[in-house]
C-alpha positions, 0 to 999 in steps of 0.5 A: 341901420338907420344911417343906411336907410337914410342913405337909401332914401336919398339915393332913391329920391335923387333918381326920382323914385319914391322914398321917405326915411323918418327919424321919429322921436319917442311915441307915447303909447307904443315902442320901447321908449314908451315903457322907459319914459312912461309918457313923460318925455325927457328934458324937453323931448316930449312923447308923440301922441298917436293921433298927432304922430299919424297926422305928422306922418301924412304931412311928411308923405305929402312933403316930397322929402327924402328924409325928415325928423319928427319929434315934439320938442319944448325948446325952452326946456332943452339942456343948453348943449342940446339947444346949441346943437339944434340952434339952426333947426328951431322954428323961425316962425315962433322963436323962443325969447331968452328967459329973463334973469330973475332979480337977485335978492338983496344979499348984502341985507341978509344975515350970513346964514340966510345969505348963504341959503339965498345963494344956494337957492339961486344956484339950484334954480340956475342948475335946474334951468340949464338941465331943463329939469321940471323939478328941483335938483337934488342938492346933495348930488354932484353936478356932473352926476346930475347931468351937467356936462362940459358945455353946460358947465360953461353956461352955468359959469356965465349965468352965475357971473351975470346973476352975482356980478362976479368974474369966475373961471370957466372951471368953477363947476369942476372946482366946486362940483355941487350946488352947496359947494358952489354956493359956499364958494360964491358966498366967499367971493361976494363982499361980506357985510361990515363986521361991526354991523354983525351980531355975534351969531351972524359973525360966527355963521359968516366965519363958518361959511367962509371956512367951508369955502376955503375948504373947497366945499367940505363942511367944517 
């Protein structure tokens, strides 16, 4: 139905007749989406305030276009796949600068248990950024259950490589499909500290982490 209305507006516009088809985002106070989203928006797609929406309607009617999409978007919170899709539509006047990567902690200076925790924190932060999540991602949920798709998994691989200085296969998120499993895999890939510098407890923790990584993320 929407595609038909878009086509009708284009047809009338080409004949010099008045027509405007608006592809609206979700309104904050009215419509089916208002009850679903509860005014919060979803992964960078923000709800439309009534006053702002009416102002946008007036401007759209004055623009002389046949079709327009109206939706407030927080570009820096969009998932990677959506950012790629909308890359040609982002406002040229106010481009969003790439988010600088956080400086990684000195992993080699940490004891094995703390080292694994730090790696897991870094992975969890990258996953949340790619998903455009406002809060922490449940580390016990599988990556793909949390919303990661194939394109996002490649973006995650790229960011992991940049953050940890490793060469990782494009299937790393499929091979280790949770935050905890990825962290254990990365811990196993990174060069461990010298064995002679470890205490007995640290050495035991390191062996436990490497064993878990070899088991594909399964806890020993």
